[in-house]
C-alpha positions in Angstrom: -0.1 -0.2 0.1 1.2 3.4 -0.8 1.7 5.5 2.1 2.8 8.4 0.2 0.5 11.6 0.8 -1.8 9.3 3.0 -3.2 11.6 5.3 -3.8 14.4 2.6 -5.3 11.7 0.4 -7.6 10.5 3.1 -9.0 13.9 3.7 -9.1 15.1 0.1 -11.4 11.6 -0.3 -14.1 13.3 2.5 -14.9 16.1 0.7 -17.8 15.9 -1.5 -15.8 17.0 -4.9 -13.3 14.5 -4.6 -15.3 11.9 -3.2 -15.9 9.3 -5.9 -13.0 10.3 -8.3 -9.6 9.3 -7.1 -7.6 9.9 -10.2 -8.2 13.9 -9.6 -6.9 13.4 -6.2 -4.1 11.8 -7.1 -2.9 14.6 -9.6 -3.6 17.5 -7.4 -1.6 15.5 -4.8 1.1 15.4 -7.5 1.0 18.7 -8.6 0.9 20.4 -5.4 4.1 22.6 -4.5 4.8 22.0 -7.8 6.5 25.1 -10.1 3.5 25.1 -12.4 0.7 24.1 -9.9 -2.0 26.1 -8.4 -0.5 25.4 -4.8 2.5 27.2 -3.9 4.8 26.5 -0.8 3.4 29.5 1.3 0.0 30.5 3.1 -1.4 34.1 2.3 -3.1 35.7 5.3 -5.4 38.8 4.9 -7.2 40.4 7.8 -10.6 40.7 7.9 -12.7 43.4 9.4 -15.4 41.1 11.0 -18.1 41.9 8.5 -17.8 45.9 8.5 -17.1 48.8 6.0 -14.1 50.5 6.6 -16.4 53.8 7.7 -17.6 51.9 10.4 -14.3 50.4 11.4 -12.9 54.3 11.6 -15.5 55.5 13.6 -15.6 52.2 16.1 -11.7 53.5 16.4 -12.7 56.7 17.0 -15.2 56.5 20.0 -12.9 53.8 21.6 -10.0 56.6 21.4 -12.1 59.5 22.9 -13.9 56.8 25.8 -10.1 56.4 26.9 -8.9 60.0 26.9 -12.3 60.8 29.0 -11.8 58.1 31.4 -8.0 59.3 31.4 -8.7 62.9 32.1 -11.1 61.9 35.1 -8.5 60.0 36.6 -6.1 63.0 37.0 -8.8 65.3 37.8 -9.9 63.1 40.8 -5.9 62.6 41.9 -5.6 66.3 41.9 -8.7 67.2 43.7 -7.7 65.0 46.1 -4.6 65.2 46.6 -5.6 69.2 47.2 -7.9 68.2 49.6 -5.2 66.0 51.8 -2.6 68.8 51.3 -2.9 70.0 54.9 -3.7 66.9 56.7 -0.9 65.0 55.0 1.8 67.2 53.5 4.8 66.1 51.7 7.6 66.1 53.9 10.1 67.0 50.5 7.5 69.9 48.9 6.0 71.4 51.4 8.3 71.4 54.6 11.5 73.2 53.3 13.2 72.0 56.6 13.2 68.3 56.1 16.5 67.1 56.8 16.6 65.2 53.7 15.6 68.2 51.2 18.3 70.6 53.7 21.0 68.0 53.0 20.6 67.8 49.3 20.2 72.0 49.1 23.5 71.7 51.0 25.7 69.8 48.8 24.1 71.4 46.1 25.4 75.2 47.7 29.0 73.5 47.8 29.1 72.5 44.6 27.9 75.5 43.2 30.1 77.5 45.7 33.6 75.4 44.4 33.0 75.7 40.5 32.1 79.3 41.1 35.6 79.8 42.9 36.9 78.2 39.7 35.6 80.6 37.2 36.9 83.5 39.3 40.5 82.0 39.2 40.1 81.5 35.4 38.6 85.0 35.0 41.6 86.5 37.1 44.0 84.5 35.2 42.9 85.9 32.1 42.5 89.4 33.7 45.9 88.8 35.1 47.5 89.2 31.2 45.7 91.6 30.1 46.1 94.2 33.2 49.4 92.5 35.1 49.9 95.7 37.4 45.8 95.7 38.2 45.8 92.4 40.5 49.3 93.6 42.0 48.1 96.8 43.1 44.9 95.3 45.1 45.8 94.2 48.0 42.4 92.3 48.7 40.7 90.6 45.8 37.9 90.2 47.8 37.2 94.4 47.1 36.9 93.5 43.2 33.5 93.0 41.9 34.7 89.8 40.6 35.1 87.9 43.7 32.5 89.6 45.5 30.7 86.2 46.0 33.1 84.3 47.3 32.8 83.1 51.2 34.6 84.9 53.1 36.3 83.9 56.5 35.3 86.8 58.4 31.7 85.5 58.1 32.2 82.4 59.9 34.1 83.6 62.9 30.7 84.0 65.1 30.6 80.0 64.2 34.1 79.1 65.6 33.1 81.3 68.9 29.8 79.3 69.6 31.8 76.1 68.8 34.5 77.3 71.5 31.8 78.0 74.0 29.8 74.3 73.2 33.5 72.8 73.8 34.1 74.1 76.6 30.7 73.3 78.3 31.4 69.6 76.7 34.8 69.4 78.3 34.1 71.7 81.8 37.1 71.8 84.0 38.5 68.6 83.7 42.3 68.2 82.7 42.2 64.6 82.6 43.6 64.1 79.0 41.8 60.3 79.0 38.5 62.0 79.7 38.9 65.0 77.4 39.8 62.7 74.4 36.8 60.7 74.9 34.6 63.7 74.5 36.5 65.0 71.8 35.7 61.9 70.0 32.0 61.6 69.8 32.0 66.0 69.6 30.8 67.8 66.9 33.4 69.8 64.6 31.0 72.3 62.6 32.4 75.6 63.6 36.2 74.2 64.6 39.3 76.3 63.6 41.3 73.1 61.8 44.7 73.2 60.7 46.4 70.3 58.4 49.5 69.2 59.6 49.8 66.3 57.4 48.6 65.6 54.3 49.4 63.5 50.6 48.1 66.8 49.1 51.1 69.2 49.5 49.0 72.0 48.7 46.5 71.5 51.9 49.4 71.4 54.0 49.4 74.3 56.4 45.8 75.2 55.5 43.4 76.6 57.9 40.3 77.4 58.3 36.5 76.8 60.1 34.4 73.7 59.2 31.2 74.5 57.8 30.3 71.1 56.8 31.8 67.4 57.9 30.7 64.2 56.1 31.9 60.6 56.4 34.9 61.2 54.5 35.6 65.0 53.9 36.2 68.3 56.1 34.1 72.0 54.2 36.1 74.2 55.7 36.1 78.2 54.7 40.1 79.6 54.7 41.5 83.0 54.9 42.7 84.7 52.2 46.7 84.9 52.4 46.9 83.4 55.9 48.6 80.2 55.6 52.3 78.4 56.5 53.7 81.4 53.9 53.4 83.8 56.6 56.0 82.4 58.5 59.1 82.4 56.2 59.5 86.1 57.2 62.3 85.0 59.6 63.7 83.0 56.3 63.8 86.3 54.3 62.0 85.1 51.4 59.6 86.5 49.0 55.4 85.8 50.2 54.3 85.2 46.7 50.6 83.7 47.1 48.7 82.0 44.5 45.5 83.2 43.0 43.1 80.6 45.2 45.0 81.9 48.3 44.5 85.5 47.4 41.0 85.3 47.4 40.5 82.4 50.1 36.5 80.8 50.2 35.7 77.1 50.5 37.8 74.1 50.1 37.0 70.2 50.6 40.0 68.6 52.3 39.7 64.6 52.7 40.5 62.6 56.0 42.0 60.0 54.4 45.8 60.3 55.0 45.6 63.7 56.4 45.8 65.2 59.8 44.7 68.0 61.8 45.3 70.3 64.5 43.0 72.5 66.8 42.9 74.0 70.3 40.8 74.3 72.8 40.6 76.3 76.1 40.9 73.7 79.5 40.6 74.7 83.3 38.3 77.5 84.7 36.4 79.7 82.4 38.8 82.6 83.4 42.0 80.6 82.7 43.3 81.0 79.1 44.9 77.7 79.0 44.9 76.3 76.0 45.1 72.7 74.8 46.3 71.4 71.3 45.2 68.4 69.5 46.2 66.4 66.9 43.2 64.8 64.9 44.2 61.5 63.2 41.7 61.8 59.6 42.0 58.1 58.9 40.4 57.2 62.9 37.5 60.0 62.0 36.2 58.7 58.9 32.5 58.2 60.1 29.8 59.8 60.1 28.8 62.5 63.1 25.9 60.7 64.2 27.3 57.7 64.2 30.3 58.9 65.6 28.2 60.4 68.7 27.3 56.8 69.8 30.5 55.2 68.5 33.1 54.2 72.0 37.0 54.7 70.8 39.0 52.2 72.7 42.5 53.2 73.3 45.2 50.9 72.1 48.6 51.0 70.1 48.7 52.2 66.4 51.2 51.0 63.8 49.9 51.9 60.5 50.4 56.1 61.0 53.2 57.3 59.3 55.0 60.2 61.6 
């Protein structure tokens, strides 16, 4: 029995057109998928309209889009009305409360970035001005008097913050003269407002830099430094000329990394009437902790072998 095209032959015999004509069925199967045959080796599919005219289909699609648009507008109106009604009862912390911690922190970060960028722009403009008018910058004693440097942060504006920090640290330490007690309190205190001086740093330009801390992050101190006031002021005994760079002449904000850096600061000790001052050195590698976390952290006294003297 010939098994070739058995299924197709069986199906065609069930059709009324080829029910009694097996020869026509055989001829149809042999010419199938041939070059001259009526059947080809692909299937053509055409979309159906479901019995509707083209105009009816377009009207149906238009009504559906209009209905979806109306529904979306109603949803938007209901959301806006509900948010307006609950604005007073449940205000969003970041949109209504400008003193929210997250928003304040983000604004201060933007403040730091914009000031550092502005200082770089001022220095570039001063360099161009120095080429055009050489004597102008030499005859100007304080560059803060120039209109170009008017928006640069000034050290004098933050002296009161340092005075508040001195009062805060005096109350924190009290009248104690015990070094162990003082160091334990200093390890968890707040340093915003302190006057820090860089004593050791991998960045040579930071050594000798002194300024008031206006912000402390986990890995950096943001300080405001005075104009023309750093280690170069102490070279008079060497009889060398003082040549300040433009960055040192305008002062402003500096970002000092804690890693591989050591700082020095002074605090009053003893009675309030006593003028005794004690100097301390702050190891930046040991302070790479947020001030919030450092307040609850207990520092243990142990030998330190990884500090390069």
